[in-house]
N, C-alpha and C positions, 0 to 999 in steps of 0.2 A: 843755126847758121854760125854762131860763134865757135861751136865745136869743130866746124869745118874750116875755120879760119877766115870766115867772111864777115864783113861788117854788116850791121843791121841799121837801116835808116827808116825811122817812122816819121812821116812828114805831117801827119794830122793826128788829132785826138782819136779819131776812129781807128787809125793804125795802132795807136797805143792801147786802145781797148781790147784789141784782138791778141795782144802779146803780154800785157802786164796786168796781173791781178790787182795791183794797187794803182790802177789808172786814175781813180777818183782822187787819190792823194796827190798824184803827179799834177793833175789838172788844177787842184786847189792851190798849188804853188805857182800857177800861171804858166806851166810848161805844157806845150802841146806838140812838140816834136822831140825826137831823140836820135842820137847817133851813138851806137855801141861799137867799139873797136876791140877786137880780140887782142890779147897779149899772149903771144905764143913763144914756145921754146922747144926746139927739136920735135916739131910736129904736133905738140900738145898745146891746147889752150889752157893757160894757167889762171887767167882772169880777164877783165875787160875794163876799158876806159869808157865811161858813160857820161855823155853830155846831153843836157836838156835845154830847150829854148822855146820861143814862140812858134806857132804853126808855120810850116814851110821853110824853116830856117836852114836845114841841112840838106846837102845833096851829095852826089857821088864824089865830086872834087874835094869836099870836106873830109871824106873818109880817107882819101889818099894823103891829104895834108896833115891829118892827125895821127897817122900811123907812127911816125917817129916819136911823138909825145907819149903814145901808148906804150911803146917799147921802153921808155924811161922807167916804167913801173916794174920792169922785169927783175931787177935785183931784189926788190922787196918781196916779190911773189916767189922767187926761187928760195928765199930763206924760209918760206912758209910751207913749201911742198916737200 
């Protein structure tokens, strides 16, 4: 999804289990939901902003609201590519 420029929202620990190999570590930190926002430049995904919280915390509105913050990482990612 991130490679296509789409955000990923995992709302529950079951969602995280299907996507993250380290889901047990994530759960041990008290996190059961995730929002991953791609950081893109000229059609390429260079990285992502990853936010974690309690179950059910993130929704589609959060993805749109966080996009400007994800883009703030762009200068640092451009120096690495």
